[in-house]
C-alpha positions in Angstrom: -9.2 -128.3 -215.2 -7.0 -129.4 -212.3 -4.0 -131.5 -213.1 -3.1 -134.7 -211.3 -0.3 -132.8 -209.7 -2.7 -130.2 -208.4 -5.0 -132.9 -207.0 -2.0 -134.5 -205.2 -1.1 -131.1 -203.7 -4.6 -130.9 -202.4 -4.7 -134.5 -201.0 -6.1 -135.0 -197.4 -2.7 -136.0 -196.1 -1.0 -132.9 -197.5 -3.7 -130.6 -196.2 -3.5 -132.1 -192.7 0.3 -131.8 -192.7 0.0 -128.2 -193.8 -2.4 -127.4 -191.1 -0.2 -129.0 -188.4 2.7 -127.0 -189.7 1.0 -123.7 -189.9 -0.3 -123.8 -186.3 3.1 -124.5 -184.8 3.7 -120.8 -183.7 0.4 -120.9 -181.8 1.2 -124.3 -180.3 4.4 -122.9 -178.9 2.5 -120.0 -177.3 0.1 -122.5 -175.7 2.8 -124.6 -174.1 3.3 -122.5 -170.9 -0.5 -122.2 -170.6 -1.0 -125.9 -170.6 1.9 -126.5 -168.2 0.5 -124.1 -165.7 -2.9 -125.6 -165.9 -1.6 -129.1 -165.2 0.5 -127.7 -162.3 -2.3 -125.8 -160.6 -5.1 -128.3 -161.2 -4.4 -130.8 -158.4 -3.9 -128.1 -155.9 -7.4 -126.8 -156.8 -9.0 -130.1 -155.9 -8.9 -132.0 -159.2 -7.5 -135.5 -159.3 -4.9 -136.6 -161.8 -7.5 -138.4 -163.9 -10.0 -135.6 -163.7 -7.4 -133.0 -164.8 -6.5 -135.0 -167.9 -10.2 -135.6 -168.5 -10.9 -131.9 -168.4 -8.2 -131.2 -171.0 -9.3 -134.1 -173.2 -13.1 -133.4 -173.1 -13.4 -129.7 -172.4 -10.3 -128.6 -174.4 -10.8 -124.9 -173.7 -7.9 -123.3 -171.9 -9.6 -120.1 -170.6 -12.7 -121.8 -169.3 -10.6 -124.6 -167.7 -8.6 -122.0 -165.7 -11.8 -120.2 -164.7 -13.3 -123.6 -163.6 -10.3 -124.2 -161.5 -10.6 -120.9 -159.7 -14.3 -121.5 -159.0 -13.6 -125.0 -157.8 -10.9 -123.7 -155.4 -13.4 -121.1 -154.1 -16.0 -123.8 -153.4 -18.5 -122.6 -156.1 -21.5 -124.7 -157.0 -21.5 -126.8 -160.1 -24.3 -124.8 -161.8 -22.3 -121.6 -161.4 -19.2 -123.2 -162.8 -21.1 -124.5 -165.8 -22.8 -121.2 -166.4 -19.6 -119.2 -166.2 -17.7 -121.4 -168.5 -20.6 -121.4 -171.0 -20.6 -117.6 -171.0 -16.8 -117.5 -171.6 -17.1 -119.9 -174.5 -19.9 -118.0 -176.2 -17.3 -116.4 -178.4 -17.1 -119.7 -180.2 -20.5 -119.0 -181.7 -18.9 -116.1 -183.6 -16.3 -118.5 -184.9 -18.9 -121.0 -185.9 -20.9 -118.4 -187.7 -17.8 -117.4 -189.7 -17.1 -121.1 -190.6 -20.7 -121.9 -191.5 -20.5 -121.0 -195.2 -17.5 -123.3 -195.6 -18.8 -126.3 -193.7 -22.5 -126.3 -194.3 -22.1 -128.9 -197.1 -19.9 -131.2 -194.9 -21.3 -134.5 -193.4 -22.7 -134.5 -189.9 -19.6 -136.4 -188.8 -17.3 -133.7 -190.0 -19.4 -131.0 -188.4 -19.1 -132.8 -185.0 -15.4 -133.0 -185.4 -15.0 -129.4 -186.4 -17.3 -128.3 -183.5 -15.4 -130.3 -180.9 -12.0 -129.0 -182.0 -13.1 -125.4 -182.5 -10.6 -123.2 -180.5 -9.3 -119.7 -181.0 -6.1 -121.0 -182.5 -7.7 -123.6 -184.8 -10.1 -121.0 -186.1 -7.4 -118.4 -186.7 -5.4 -120.8 -188.8 -8.2 -122.6 -190.5 -10.2 -119.6 -191.7 -7.3 -118.4 -193.7 -7.3 -121.7 -195.6 -11.0 -121.8 -196.1 -11.1 -118.3 -197.7 -8.5 -119.2 -200.2 -10.1 -119.4 -203.7 -8.6 -122.7 -204.8 -11.2 -125.5 -205.3 -9.6 -128.1 -202.9 -12.3 -130.4 -201.5 -10.1 -131.4 -198.6 -9.8 -128.1 -196.6 -11.5 -129.8 -193.7 -8.4 -132.0 -193.4 -6.3 -128.8 -193.1 -8.5 -127.8 -190.2 -8.2 -131.3 -188.6 -4.4 -131.2 -188.9 -4.2 -127.8 -187.2 -6.7 -128.6 -184.5 -5.2 -132.1 -183.9 -1.8 -130.7 -183.4 -3.1 -128.2 -180.8 -5.1 -130.9 -179.1 -2.2 -133.2 -178.8 0.0 -130.4 -177.5 -2.7 -129.4 -174.9 -3.0 -133.0 -173.5 0.8 -133.4 -173.4 1.4 -130.1 -171.6 -1.3 -130.9 -169.1 0.4 -134.2 -168.4 3.8 -132.6 -168.0 2.3 -130.0 -165.7 0.8 -132.8 -163.6 4.1 -134.6 -163.3 7.2 -132.4 -164.0 5.3 -129.2 -163.1 4.8 -130.3 -159.5 8.6 -130.1 -159.1 8.7 -126.4 -160.0 8.1 -124.2 -157.0 5.4 -121.5 -157.5 5.3 -122.0 -161.3 2.2 -119.8 -161.7 4.2 -116.7 -160.4 6.7 -117.0 -163.2 4.6 -115.0 -165.6 4.6 -117.8 -168.3 0.9 -117.2 -168.9 1.9 -114.0 -170.8 2.8 -116.3 -173.7 -0.9 -116.8 -174.4 -1.5 -113.1 -174.4 1.2 -112.7 -176.9 -0.2 -115.5 -179.0 -3.6 -113.9 -179.1 -2.1 -110.6 -180.2 -0.2 -112.5 -182.9 -3.5 -114.1 -184.1 -5.2 -110.7 -184.4 -2.6 -108.5 -186.0 -2.6 -110.2 -189.4 -6.3 -109.3 -189.8 -5.9 -105.6 -189.0 -5.7 -104.7 -192.7 -8.9 -102.8 -193.2 -10.6 -99.9 -191.3 -13.6 -102.0 -190.2 -11.3 -104.7 -188.8 -9.1 -102.2 -187.0 -12.2 -100.5 -185.6 -13.6 -103.8 -184.4 -10.3 -104.7 -182.7 -9.9 -101.3 -181.1 -13.5 -101.1 -179.8 -13.5 -104.7 -178.5 -10.2 -104.1 -176.7 -11.3 -100.9 -175.1 -14.7 -102.4 -174.0 -12.9 -105.5 -172.6 -10.8 -103.3 -170.4 -13.7 -101.2 -169.2 -15.9 -104.2 -168.6 -13.2 -106.3 -167.0 -14.9 -106.3 -163.6 -18.2 -107.7 -164.8 -19.3 -111.0 -163.0 -18.9 -114.3 -164.7 -16.7 -112.8 -167.4 -19.6 -111.2 -169.0 -17.3 -108.4 -170.0 -15.8 -110.6 -172.7 -19.2 -111.1 -174.4 -20.0 -107.4 -174.1 -16.6 -106.6 -175.7 -17.2 -109.1 -178.5 -20.7 -107.7 -179.3 -19.3 -104.2 -179.2 -16.5 -105.1 -181.6 -18.7 -106.9 -184.0 -21.2 -103.9 -184.0 -18.4 -101.4 -184.6 -16.9 -103.5 -187.4 -20.3 -103.9 -189.1 -21.1 -100.2 -188.8 -17.7 -99.2 -190.3 -18.1 -101.7 -193.1 -21.5 -100.4 -194.0 -20.2 -96.8 -194.1 -17.4 -97.9 -196.4 -19.7 -99.8 -198.8 -21.9 -97.6 -201.0 -25.6 -98.3 -200.7 -27.1 -100.1 -203.8 -30.0 -97.7 -203.6 -27.8 -94.6 -203.8 -28.0 -92.7 -207.2 -25.1 -93.3 -209.6 
């Protein structure tokens, strides 16, 4: 039976603070990305308010940058929406992974989790969800992590809109590499099994080969290829139940 001390350690407040603490390395990696977005947005035709609104309501860095490029190129709204939807289809894979842990949550919690679902929030929260302790407040850990990233993204967009305008040619400084390094750091801890290593290797290779596909379809192709490779390797490593003993 859990003691009073155990329950206190698993309180909503402590879970939320732990989530906010654990996502700090990924928050740091996202700072240059947010600054560059805020710096480039107005020159791409977005107003100050629209730029902040995009970060507040879209909250998806990669699709926001793609939308900026399409806006600057004069693309139509349907094409912009379609392209950003394709880019964000990877979130369906995250949602499928989280489903066993959130299916018993209230509709309000599901809406919150869905809105704040990002690469960084998923990478941090899934490690907490899979831990075997019976804490009923793991959603608060997710909220703490996602809330910290959300606040950071809004603040960095605002700084990019104001201070970033004073930095000449900020996009050419190569600061966006910080996000690449962040994604590598998110993936490496999971490369502990052959299926996982195979999935990462195949997805990376296909992403490079399919990089030229229109509307970023190469990302989806790479994700499907990685999942397929990981599933196949996992099935090979797991003896069939029908096999004779």
